[in-house]
N, CA, C and O atoms as a printed pandas DataFrame, in Angstrom:
     atom_number atom_name residue_name chain_id  residue_number  x_coord  y_coord  z_coord
0              1         N          MET        A               1 -152.521  -53.105  -43.593
1              2        CA          MET        A               1 -152.328  -52.987  -42.153
2              3         C          MET        A               1 -151.323  -51.868  -41.870
3              4         O          MET        A               1 -150.284  -51.781  -42.523
4              5         N          THR        A               2 -151.635  -51.028  -40.908
5              6        CA          THR        A               2 -150.763  -49.919  -40.539
6              7         C          THR        A               2 -150.080  -50.238  -39.220
7              8         O          THR        A               2 -150.723  -50.668  -38.263
8              9         N          VAL        A               3 -148.789  -50.027  -39.179
9             10        CA          VAL        A               3 -148.030  -50.236  -37.949
10            11         C          VAL        A               3 -147.777  -48.871  -37.334
11            12         O          VAL        A               3 -147.349  -47.939  -38.015
12            13         N          ASN        A               4 -148.045  -48.761  -36.040
13            14        CA          ASN        A               4 -147.838  -47.480  -35.369
14            15         C          ASN        A               4 -146.355  -47.161  -35.296
15            16         O          ASN        A               4 -145.546  -48.004  -34.910
16            17         N          HIS        A               5 -146.015  -45.968  -35.660
17            18        CA          HIS        A               5 -144.643  -45.483  -35.582
18            19         C          HIS        A               5 -144.672  -44.206  -34.755
19            20         O          HIS        A               5 -145.301  -43.232  -35.169
20            21         N          PRO        A               6 -144.004  -44.176  -33.581
21            22        CA          PRO        A               6 -144.080  -43.000  -32.709
22            23         C          PRO        A               6 -143.720  -41.689  -33.389
23            24         O          PRO        A               6 -144.272  -40.644  -33.043
24            25         N          GLY        A               7 -142.803  -41.725  -34.352
25            26        CA          GLY        A               7 -142.406  -40.514  -35.047
26            27         C          GLY        A               7 -143.486  -39.952  -35.960
27            28         O          GLY        A               7 -143.353  -38.836  -36.463
28            29         N          ARG        A               8 -144.544  -40.708  -36.177
29            30        CA          ARG        A               8 -145.646  -40.240  -37.026
30            31         C          ARG        A               8 -146.817  -39.698  -36.219
31            32         O          ARG        A               8 -147.636  -38.949  -36.750
32            33         N          VAL        A               9 -146.907  -40.062  -34.956
33            34        CA          VAL        A               9 -148.064  -39.681  -34.143
34            35         C          VAL        A               9 -148.114  -38.168  -33.923
35            36         O          VAL        A               9 -149.144  -37.542  -34.174
36            37         N          PHE        A              10 -147.030  -37.587  -33.463
37            38        CA          PHE        A              10 -147.078  -36.161  -33.129
38            39         C          PHE        A              10 -147.173  -35.263  -34.355
39            40         O          PHE        A              10 -147.869  -34.250  -34.300
40            41         N          PRO        A              11 -146.502  -35.591  -35.463
41            42        CA          PRO        A              11 -146.770  -34.781  -36.664
42            43         C          PRO        A              11 -148.232  -34.859  -37.100
43            44         O          PRO        A              11 -148.791  -33.874  -37.581
44            45         N          ALA        A              12 -148.849  -36.027  -36.934
45            46        CA          ALA        A              12 -150.269  -36.160  -37.286
46            47         C          ALA        A              12 -151.139  -35.307  -36.374
47            48         O          ALA        A              12 -152.162  -34.774  -36.803
48            49         N          LEU        A              13 -150.733  -35.178  -35.120
49            50        CA          LEU        A              13 -151.509  -34.390  -34.151
50            51         C          LEU        A              13 -151.241  -32.892  -34.257
51            52         O          LEU        A              13 -151.900  -32.102  -33.581
52            53         N          ALA        A              14 -150.294  -32.492  -35.085
53            54        CA          ALA        A              14 -149.942  -31.077  -35.204
54            55         C          ALA        A              14 -151.033  -30.259  -35.894
55            56         O          ALA        A              14 -151.051  -29.032  -35.788
56            57         N          SER        A              15 -151.928  -30.921  -36.589
57            58        CA          SER        A              15 -152.978  -30.234  -37.343
58            59         C          SER        A              15 -154.258  -30.137  -36.509
59            60         O          SER        A              15 -154.756  -31.144  -36.005
60            61         N          LEU        A              16 -154.782  -28.925  -36.371
61            62        CA          LEU        A              16 -156.035  -28.731  -35.629
62            63         C          LEU        A              16 -157.191  -29.535  -36.223
63            64         O          LEU        A              16 -157.913  -30.174  -35.458
64            65         N          PRO        A              17 -157.409  -29.543  -37.537
65            66        CA          PRO        A              17 -158.505  -30.364  -38.065
66            67         C          PRO        A              17 -158.344  -31.848  -37.730
67            68         O          PRO        A              17 -159.335  -32.527  -37.463
68            69         N          ARG        A              18 -157.115  -32.359  -37.740
69            70        CA          ARG        A              18 -156.919  -33.770  -37.390
70            71         C          ARG        A              18 -157.215  -34.016  -35.909
71            72         O          ARG        A              18 -157.778  -35.052  -35.554
72            73         N          ARG        A              19 -156.842  -33.077  -35.050
73            74        CA          ARG        A              19 -157.178  -33.240  -33.624
74            75         C          ARG        A              19 -158.691  -33.203  -33.429
75            76         O          ARG        A              19 -159.230  -33.936  -32.599
76            77         N          GLN        A              20 -159.373  -32.353  -34.189
77            78        CA          GLN        A              20 -160.838  -32.296  -34.095
78            79         C          GLN        A              20 -161.466  -33.586  -34.617
79            80         O          GLN        A              20 -162.437  -34.080  -34.046
80            81         N          ILE        A              21 -160.919  -34.125  -35.688
81            82        CA          ILE        A              21 -161.409  -35.405  -36.211
82            83         C          ILE        A              21 -161.233  -36.483  -35.154
83            84         O          ILE        A              21 -162.140  -37.283  -34.922
84            85         N          ILE        A              22 -160.074  -36.507  -34.514
85            86        CA          ILE        A              22 -159.824  -37.493  -33.454
86            87         C          ILE        A              22 -160.843  -37.341  -32.327
87            88         O          ILE        A              22 -161.328  -38.336  -31.788
88            89         N          ALA        A              23 -161.168  -36.104  -31.971
89            90        CA          ALA        A              23 -162.154  -35.874  -30.908
90            91         C          ALA        A              23 -163.504  -36.472  -31.291
91            92         O          ALA        A              23 -164.153  -37.111  -30.463
92            93         N          PHE        A              24 -163.931  -36.273  -32.526
93            94        CA          PHE        A              24 -165.202  -36.864  -32.979
94            95         C          PHE        A              24 -165.118  -38.382  -33.010
95            96         O          PHE        A              24 -166.045  -39.065  -32.576
96            97         N          LEU        A              25 -164.001  -38.916  -33.526
97            98        CA          LEU        A              25 -163.862  -40.364  -33.621
98            99         C          LEU        A              25 -163.700  -41.023  -32.259
99           100         O          LEU        A              25 -163.913  -42.228  -32.122
100          101         N          GLY        A              26 -163.329  -40.251  -31.263
101          102        CA          GLY        A              26 -163.265  -40.784  -29.902
102          103         C          GLY        A              26 -164.645  -41.024  -29.313
103          104         O          GLY        A              26 -164.790  -41.746  -28.326
104          105         N          GLN        A              27 -165.662  -40.416  -29.921
105          106        CA          GLN        A              27 -167.039  -40.573  -29.441
106          107         C          GLN        A              27 -167.791  -41.670  -30.195
107          108         O          GLN        A              27 -168.580  -42.409  -29.607
108          109         N          THR        A              28 -167.536  -41.769  -31.516
109          110        CA          THR        A              28 -168.263  -42.729  -32.335
110          111         C          THR        A              28 -167.518  -42.953  -33.647
111          112         O          THR        A              28 -166.667  -42.151  -34.031
112          113         N          ALA        A              29 -167.839  -44.037  -34.322
113          114        CA          ALA        A              29 -167.265  -44.309  -35.634
114          115         C          ALA        A              29 -168.005  -43.467  -36.670
115          116         O          ALA        A              29 -169.232  -43.365  -36.644
116          117         N          LEU        A              30 -167.247  -42.870  -37.576
117          118        CA          LEU        A              30 -167.838  -41.996  -38.589
118          119         C          LEU        A              30 -167.222  -42.263  -39.953
119          120         O          LEU        A              30 -166.090  -42.736  -40.056
120          121         N          SER        A              31 -167.981  -41.954  -40.994
121          122        CA          SER        A              31 -167.486  -42.072  -42.360
122          123         C          SER        A              31 -166.879  -40.737  -42.792
123          124         O          SER        A              31 -167.005  -39.725  -42.104
124          125         N          THR        A              32 -166.228  -40.763  -43.930
125          126        CA          THR        A              32 -165.668  -39.533  -44.491
126          127         C          THR        A              32 -166.773  -38.502  -44.715
127          128         O          THR        A              32 -166.602  -37.322  -44.406
128          129         N          ALA        A              33 -167.900  -38.951  -45.250
129          130        CA          ALA        A              33 -169.020  -38.031  -45.505
130          131         C          ALA        A              33 -169.557  -37.440  -44.212
131          132         O          ALA        A              33 -169.864  -36.249  -44.156
132          133         N          ASP        A              34 -169.674  -38.264  -43.165
133          134        CA          ASP        A              34 -170.138  -37.765  -41.858
134          135         C          ASP        A              34 -169.206  -36.671  -41.348
135          136         O          ASP        A              34 -169.659  -35.620  -40.895
136          137         N          LEU        A              35 -167.904  -36.926  -41.425
137          138        CA          LEU        A              35 -166.923  -35.953  -40.941
138          139         C          LEU        A              35 -166.936  -34.683  -41.791
139          140         O          LEU        A              35 -166.846  -33.574  -41.265
140          141         N          ALA        A              36 -167.048  -34.854  -43.104
141          142        CA          ALA        A              36 -167.073  -33.691  -43.997
142          143         C          ALA        A              36 -168.260  -32.789  -43.652
143          144         O          ALA        A              36 -168.129  -31.565  -43.650
144          145         N          GLY        A              37 -169.403  -33.383  -43.364
145          146        CA          GLY        A              37 -170.584  -32.601  -42.994
146          147         C          GLY        A              37 -170.401  -31.852  -41.691
147          148         O          GLY        A              37 -170.862  -30.719  -41.553
148          149         N          ARG        A              38 -169.739  -32.469  -40.745
149          150        CA          ARG        A              38 -169.526  -31.829  -39.438
150          151         C          ARG        A              38 -168.530  -30.683  -39.509
151          152         O          ARG        A              38 -168.612  -29.737  -38.727
152          153         N          PHE        A              39 -167.587  -30.765  -40.447
153          154        CA          PHE        A              39 -166.531  -29.753  -40.543
154          155         C          PHE        A              39 -166.755  -28.732  -41.638
155          156         O          PHE        A              39 -166.029  -27.740  -41.709
156          157         N          GLY        A              40 -167.741  -28.949  -42.495
157          158        CA          GLY        A              40 -167.913  -28.050  -43.626
158          159         C          GLY        A              40 -166.702  -28.099  -44.542
159          160         O          GLY        A              40 -166.308  -27.089  -45.126
160          161         N          MET        A              41 -166.126  -29.264  -44.660
161          162        CA          MET        A              41 -164.902  -29.500  -45.419
162          163         C          MET        A              41 -165.262  -30.488  -46.529
163          164         O          MET        A              41 -166.195  -31.277  -46.380
164          165         N          SER        A              42 -164.536  -30.449  -47.621
165          166        CA          SER        A              42 -164.814  -31.402  -48.697
166          167         C          SER        A              42 -164.413  -32.818  -48.265
167          168         O          SER        A              42 -163.527  -33.001  -47.431
168          169         N          ALA        A              43 -165.082  -33.804  -48.848
169          170        CA          ALA        A              43 -164.749  -35.194  -48.543
170          171         C          ALA        A              43 -163.298  -35.523  -48.910
171          172         O          ALA        A              43 -162.637  -36.237  -48.155
172          173         N          PRO        A              44 -162.775  -35.026  -50.049
173          174        CA          PRO        A              44 -161.357  -35.298  -50.342
174          175         C          PRO        A              44 -160.406  -34.703  -49.302
175          176         O          PRO        A              44 -159.386  -35.315  -48.984
176          177         N          ALA        A              45 -160.721  -33.533  -48.773
177          178        CA          ALA        A              45 -159.871  -32.929  -47.738
178          179         C          ALA        A              45 -159.896  -33.778  -46.471
179          180         O          ALA        A              45 -158.856  -34.014  -45.857
180          181         N          VAL        A              46 -161.085  -34.237  -46.080
181          182        CA          VAL        A              46 -161.202  -35.110  -44.911
182          183         C          VAL        A              46 -160.437  -36.404  -45.162
183          184         O          VAL        A              46 -159.758  -36.908  -44.267
184          185         N          SER        A              47 -160.543  -36.944  -46.370
185          186        CA          SER        A              47 -159.831  -38.188  -46.706
186          187         C          SER        A              47 -158.321  -38.026  -46.551
187          188         O          SER        A              47 -157.639  -38.936  -46.080
188          189         N          ARG        A              48 -157.807  -36.873  -46.946
189          190        CA          ARG        A              48 -156.362  -36.640  -46.796
190          191         C          ARG        A              48 -155.963  -36.614  -45.317
191          192         O          ARG        A              48 -154.930  -37.167  -44.939
192          193         N          HIS        A              49 -156.786  -35.967  -44.485
193          194        CA          HIS        A              49 -156.500  -35.960  -43.042
194          195         C          HIS        A              49 -156.589  -37.371  -42.472
195          196         O          HIS        A              49 -155.755  -37.771  -41.659
196          197         N          LEU        A              50 -157.597  -38.121  -42.897
197          198        CA          LEU        A              50 -157.747  -39.492  -42.403
198          199         C          LEU        A              50 -156.572  -40.367  -42.841
199          200         O          LEU        A              50 -156.151  -41.251  -42.095
200          201         N          ALA        A              51 -156.044  -40.132  -44.028
201          202        CA          ALA        A              51 -154.895  -40.907  -44.500
202          203         C          ALA        A              51 -153.687  -40.677  -43.598
203          204         O          ALA        A              51 -152.949  -41.615  -43.296
204          205         N          VAL        A              52 -153.487  -39.443  -43.171
205          206        CA          VAL        A              52 -152.376  -39.135  -42.257
206          207         C          VAL        A              52 -152.594  -39.841  -40.914
207          208         O          VAL        A              52 -151.662  -40.416  -40.351
208          209         N          LEU        A              53 -153.824  -39.793  -40.408
209          210        CA          LEU        A              53 -154.132  -40.438  -39.134
210          211         C          LEU        A              53 -154.000  -41.956  -39.229
211          212         O          LEU        A              53 -153.532  -42.598  -38.289
212          213         N          LEU        A              54 -154.410  -42.530  -40.356
213          214        CA          LEU        A              54 -154.234  -43.973  -40.572
214          215         C          LEU        A              54 -152.758  -44.332  -40.621
215          216         O          LEU        A              54 -152.333  -45.312  -40.009
216          217         N          HIS        A              55 -151.981  -43.548  -41.339
217          218        CA          HIS        A              55 -150.548  -43.796  -41.472
218          219         C          HIS        A              55 -149.846  -43.735  -40.115
219          220         O          HIS        A              55 -148.884  -44.465  -39.875
220          221         N          ALA        A              56 -150.326  -42.876  -39.243
221          222        CA          ALA        A              56 -149.755  -42.750  -37.895
222          223         C          ALA        A              56 -150.254  -43.844  -36.965
223          224         O          ALA        A              56 -149.735  -44.001  -35.860
224          225         N          GLY        A              57 -151.257  -44.604  -37.401
225          226        CA          GLY        A              57 -151.807  -45.675  -36.567
226          227         C          GLY        A              57 -152.812  -45.191  -35.552
227          228         O          GLY        A              57 -153.172  -45.937  -34.642
228          229         N          LEU        A              58 -153.279  -43.951  -35.683
229          230        CA          LEU        A              58 -154.200  -43.371  -34.696
230          231         C          LEU        A              58 -155.665  -43.726  -34.942
231          232         O          LEU        A              58 -156.483  -43.642  -34.026
232          233         N          VAL        A              59 -156.000  -44.115  -36.153
233          234        CA          VAL        A              59 -157.372  -44.513  -36.454
234          235         C          VAL        A              59 -157.353  -45.822  -37.232
235          236         O          VAL        A              59 -156.352  -46.184  -37.851
236          237         N          SER        A              60 -158.474  -46.517  -37.186
237          238        CA          SER        A              60 -158.652  -47.726  -37.983
238          239         C          SER        A              60 -159.825  -47.504  -38.923
239          240         O          SER        A              60 -160.683  -46.657  -38.676
240          241         N          ALA        A              61 -159.849  -48.267  -39.994
241          242        CA          ALA        A              61 -160.910  -48.157  -40.992
242          243         C          ALA        A              61 -161.570  -49.522  -41.144
243          244         O          ALA        A              61 -160.893  -50.548  -41.216
244          245         N          GLU        A              62 -162.897  -49.522  -41.190
245          246        CA          GLU        A              62 -163.654  -50.764  -41.338
246          247         C          GLU        A              62 -164.738  -50.554  -42.383
247          248         O          GLU        A              62 -165.589  -49.675  -42.243
248          249         N          ARG        A              63 -164.700  -51.361  -43.422
249          250        CA          ARG        A              63 -165.698  -51.254  -44.481
250          251         C          ARG        A              63 -167.009  -51.878  -44.010
251          252         O          ARG        A              63 -167.040  -53.002  -43.509
252          253         N          GLN        A              64 -168.090  -51.118  -44.186
253          254        CA          GLN        A              64 -169.440  -51.613  -43.900
254          255         C          GLN        A              64 -170.299  -51.297  -45.119
255          256         O          GLN        A              64 -170.854  -50.204  -45.235
256          257         N          GLY        A              65 -170.400  -52.256  -46.016
257          258        CA          GLY        A              65 -171.137  -52.035  -47.251
258          259         C          GLY        A              65 -170.409  -51.032  -48.121
259          260         O          GLY        A              65 -169.234  -51.220  -48.439
260          261         N          GLN        A              66 -171.101  -49.958  -48.511
261          262        CA          GLN        A              66 -170.518  -48.915  -49.350
262          263         C          GLN        A              66 -169.651  -47.937  -48.559
263          264         O          GLN        A              66 -168.836  -47.216  -49.135
264          265         N          ARG        A              67 -169.826  -47.917  -47.255
265          266        CA          ARG        A              67 -169.143  -46.922  -46.409
266          267         C          ARG        A              67 -167.918  -47.513  -45.730
267          268         O          ARG        A              67 -167.823  -48.721  -45.509
268          269         N          VAL        A              68 -166.997  -46.639  -45.409
269          270        CA          VAL        A              68 -165.859  -47.001  -44.564
270          271         C          VAL        A              68 -166.007  -46.182  -43.291
271          272         O          VAL        A              68 -166.074  -44.953  -43.327
272          273         N          LEU        A              69 -166.057  -46.884  -42.169
273          274        CA          LEU        A              69 -166.165  -46.199  -40.878
274          275         C          LEU        A              69 -164.796  -46.137  -40.226
275          276         O          LEU        A              69 -164.045  -47.112  -40.212
276          277         N          TYR        A              70 -164.495  -44.976  -39.691
277          278        CA          TYR        A              70 -163.215  -44.736  -39.030
278          279         C          TYR        A              70 -163.438  -44.657  -37.527
279          280         O          TYR        A              70 -164.433  -44.105  -37.056
280          281         N          ARG        A              71 -162.494  -45.219  -36.789
281          282        CA          ARG        A              71 -162.559  -45.216  -35.323
282          283         C          ARG        A              71 -161.202  -44.802  -34.757
283          284         O          ARG        A              71 -160.154  -45.112  -35.324
284          285         N          LEU        A              72 -161.243  -44.107  -33.649
285          286        CA          LEU        A              72 -160.018  -43.761  -32.937
286          287         C          LEU        A              72 -159.434  -45.011  -32.298
287          288         O          LEU        A              72 -160.156  -45.801  -31.691
288          289         N          LYS        A              73 -158.131  -45.188  -32.435
289          290        CA          LYS        A              73 -157.429  -46.254  -31.720
290          291         C          LYS        A              73 -156.881  -45.617  -30.449
291          292         O          LYS        A              73 -155.723  -45.206  -30.374
292          293         N          ARG        A              74 -157.750  -45.553  -29.469
293          294        CA          ARG        A              74 -157.475  -44.850  -28.218
294          295         C          ARG        A              74 -156.188  -45.341  -27.556
295          296         O          ARG        A              74 -155.421  -44.540  -27.022
296          297         N          ASP        A              75 -155.949  -46.646  -27.590
297          298        CA          ASP        A              75 -154.747  -47.186  -26.945
298          299         C          ASP        A              75 -153.469  -46.662  -27.590
299          300         O          ASP        A              75 -152.479  -46.423  -26.898
300          301         N          VAL        A              76 -153.482  -46.481  -28.909
301          302        CA          VAL        A              76 -152.294  -45.949  -29.596
302          303         C          VAL        A              76 -152.048  -44.502  -29.171
303          304         O          VAL        A              76 -150.914  -44.114  -28.889
304          305         N          LEU        A              77 -153.112  -43.713  -29.127
305          306        CA          LEU        A              77 -152.986  -42.315  -28.711
306          307         C          LEU        A              77 -152.485  -42.224  -27.274
307          308         O          LEU        A              77 -151.553  -41.472  -26.989
308          309         N          LEU        A              78 -153.090  -42.976  -26.378
309          310        CA          LEU        A              78 -152.689  -42.926  -24.968
310          311         C          LEU        A              78 -151.267  -43.432  -24.759
311          312         O          LEU        A              78 -150.531  -42.876  -23.944
312          313         N          ASP        A              79 -150.867  -44.481  -25.487
313          314        CA          ASP        A              79 -149.489  -44.983  -25.387
314          315         C          ASP        A              79 -148.486  -43.931  -25.850
315          316         O          ASP        A              79 -147.445  -43.739  -25.222
316          317         N          ALA        A              80 -148.805  -43.251  -26.955
317          318        CA          ALA        A              80 -147.897  -42.213  -27.466
318          319         C          ALA        A              80 -147.761  -41.079  -26.460
319          320         O          ALA        A              80 -146.659  -40.584  -26.220
320          321         N          LEU        A              81 -148.877  -40.671  -25.874
321          322        CA          LEU        A              81 -148.831  -39.590  -24.890
322          323         C          LEU        A              81 -148.084  -40.012  -23.634
323          324         O          LEU        A              81 -147.320  -39.228  -23.070
324          325         N          ALA        A              82 -148.304  -41.259  -23.190
325          326        CA          ALA        A              82 -147.609  -41.758  -21.996
326          327         C          ALA        A              82 -146.108  -41.876  -22.251
327          328         O          ALA        A              82 -145.301  -41.524  -21.391
328          329         N          ASN        A              83 -145.736  -42.372  -23.431
329          330        CA          ASN        A              83 -144.308  -42.485  -23.761
330          331         C          ASN        A              83 -143.654  -41.114  -23.814
331          332         O          ASN        A              83 -142.535  -40.932  -23.335
332          333         N          PHE        A              84 -144.356  -40.151  -24.397
333          334        CA          PHE        A              84 -143.830  -38.790  -24.446
334          335         C          PHE        A              84 -143.642  -38.231  -23.040
335          336         O          PHE        A              84 -142.609  -37.635  -22.736
336          337         N          ALA        A              85 -144.644  -38.424  -22.186
337          338        CA          ALA        A              85 -144.555  -37.920  -20.816
338          339         C          ALA        A              85 -143.386  -38.558  -20.069
339          340         O          ALA        A              85 -142.688  -37.877  -19.319
340          341         N          SER        A              86 -143.169  -39.850  -20.267
341          342        CA          SER        A              86 -142.064  -40.500  -19.551
342          343         C          SER        A              86 -140.710  -40.050  -20.098
343          344         O          SER        A              86 -139.745  -39.938  -19.341
344          345         N          GLU        A              87 -140.627  -39.791  -21.409
345          346        CA          GLU        A              87 -139.377  -39.300  -21.979
346          347         C          GLU        A              87 -139.032  -37.911  -21.454
347          348         O          GLU        A              87 -137.867  -37.611  -21.196
348          349         N          VAL        A              88 -140.033  -37.080  -21.300
349          350        CA          VAL        A              88 -139.813  -35.715  -20.826
350          351         C          VAL        A              88 -139.604  -35.699  -19.316
351          352         O          VAL        A              88 -138.735  -34.985  -18.816
352          353         N          ASP        A              89 -140.386  -36.472  -18.600
353          354        CA          ASP        A              89 -140.345  -36.446  -17.147
354          355         C          ASP        A              89 -139.068  -37.067  -16.576
355          356         O          ASP        A              89 -138.563  -36.605  -15.553
356          357         N          GLY        A              90 -138.550  -38.095  -17.217
357          358        CA          GLY        A              90 -137.334  -38.744  -16.725
358          359         C          GLY        A              90 -136.175  -37.772  -16.582
359          360         O          GLY        A              90 -135.610  -37.656  -15.495
360          361         N          PRO        A              91 -135.802  -37.066  -17.653
361          362        CA          PRO        A              91 -134.705  -36.093  -17.539
362          363         C          PRO        A              91 -135.016  -34.979  -16.538
363          364         O          PRO        A              91 -134.119  -34.511  -15.837
364          365         N          LEU        A              92 -136.256  -34.559  -16.466
365          366        CA          LEU        A              92 -136.610  -33.512  -15.507
366          367         C          LEU        A              92 -136.410  -33.989  -14.079
367          368         O          LEU        A              92 -135.929  -33.243  -13.226
368          369         N          ARG        A              93 -136.779  -35.230  -13.825
369          370        CA          ARG        A              93 -136.599  -35.780  -12.470
370          371         C          ARG        A              93 -135.116  -35.894  -12.128
371          372         O          ARG        A              93 -134.708  -35.565  -11.013
372          373         N          ARG        A              94 -134.306  -36.359  -13.086
373          374        CA          ARG        A              94 -132.863  -36.492  -12.829
374          375         C          ARG        A              94 -132.233  -35.130  -12.570
375          376         O          ARG        A              94 -131.399  -34.993  -11.675
376          377         N          GLU        A              95 -132.625  -34.122  -13.348
377          378        CA          GLU        A              95 -132.079  -32.774  -13.160
378          379         C          GLU        A              95 -132.472  -32.218  -11.793
379          380         O          GLU        A              95 -131.650  -31.599  -11.117
380          381         N          ALA        A              96 -133.708  -32.430  -11.386
381          382        CA          ALA        A              96 -134.171  -31.908  -10.100
382          383         C          ALA        A              96 -133.441  -32.597   -8.948
383          384         O          ALA        A              96 -133.078  -31.955   -7.962
384          385         N          ARG        A              97 -133.230  -33.901   -9.078
385          386        CA          ARG        A              97 -132.537  -34.638   -8.026
386          387         C          ARG        A              97 -131.102  -34.169   -7.889
387          388         O          ARG        A              97 -130.601  -33.999   -6.777
388          389         N          SER        A              98 -130.436  -33.959   -9.028
389          390        CA          SER        A              98 -129.041  -33.551   -8.968
390          391         C          SER        A              98 -128.890  -32.109   -8.506
391          392         O          SER        A              98 -127.875  -31.757   -7.905
392          393         N          ALA        A              99 -129.877  -31.277   -8.774
393          394        CA          ALA        A              99 -129.809  -29.876   -8.362
394          395         C          ALA        A              99 -130.258  -29.702   -6.913
395          396         O          ALA        A              99 -129.975  -28.680   -6.288
396          397         N          GLY        A             100 -130.953  -30.698   -6.386
397          398        CA          GLY        A             100 -131.426  -30.609   -5.004
398          399         C          GLY        A             100 -132.587  -29.644   -4.810
399          400         O          GLY        A             100 -132.895  -29.253   -3.684
400          401         N          THR        A             101 -133.220  -29.268   -5.888
401          402        CA          THR        A             101 -134.376  -28.374   -5.799
402          403         C          THR        A             101 -135.635  -29.115   -6.180
403          404         O          THR        A             101 -135.591  -30.045   -6.985
404          405         N          PRO        A             102 -136.760  -28.712   -5.608
405          406        CA          PRO        A             102 -138.016  -29.360   -5.987
406          407         C          PRO        A             102 -138.384  -29.057   -7.431
407          408         O          PRO        A             102 -138.080  -27.985   -7.955
408          409         N          ARG        A             103 -139.028  -29.999   -8.049
409          410        CA          ARG        A             103 -139.444  -29.857   -9.449
410          411         C          ARG        A             103 -140.645  -28.943   -9.553
411          412         O          ARG        A             103 -141.594  -29.056   -8.778
412          413         N          GLU        A             104 -140.599  -28.034  -10.516
413          414        CA          GLU        A             104 -141.739  -27.140  -10.738
414          415         C          GLU        A             104 -142.794  -27.853  -11.545
415          416         O          GLU        A             104 -142.493  -28.700  -12.386
416          417         N          ALA        A             105 -144.044  -27.497  -11.277
417          418        CA          ALA        A             105 -145.150  -28.033  -12.071
418          419         C          ALA        A             105 -145.139  -27.354  -13.428
419          420         O          ALA        A             105 -144.827  -26.170  -13.555
420          421         N          ILE        A             106 -145.484  -28.123  -14.418
421          422        CA          ILE        A             106 -145.529  -27.588  -15.778
422          423         C          ILE        A             106 -146.901  -27.050  -16.060
423          424         O          ILE        A             106 -147.154  -26.551  -17.157
């Protein structure tokens, strides 16, 4: 069982191939072989990316016979993004209020 740790989510998302894997897994459950075929990447390379995503709690793995299907844990991703937004937005709001100037859009 993997426990989500916020400090692991953003390092896991720092890799473009992992973000692309997440995009595919957000649509459907896929195996390592399915992902390797879509990326033109070796199955061991995909497995290493999936291990990072599993460790961060962003994907789950479910064995179905000989295959392991991976799925995006959408709630974990959305919670991490929402927490990040609130951490960044809070100080920005306080600074804008104290400066008396309207907040600029990012």
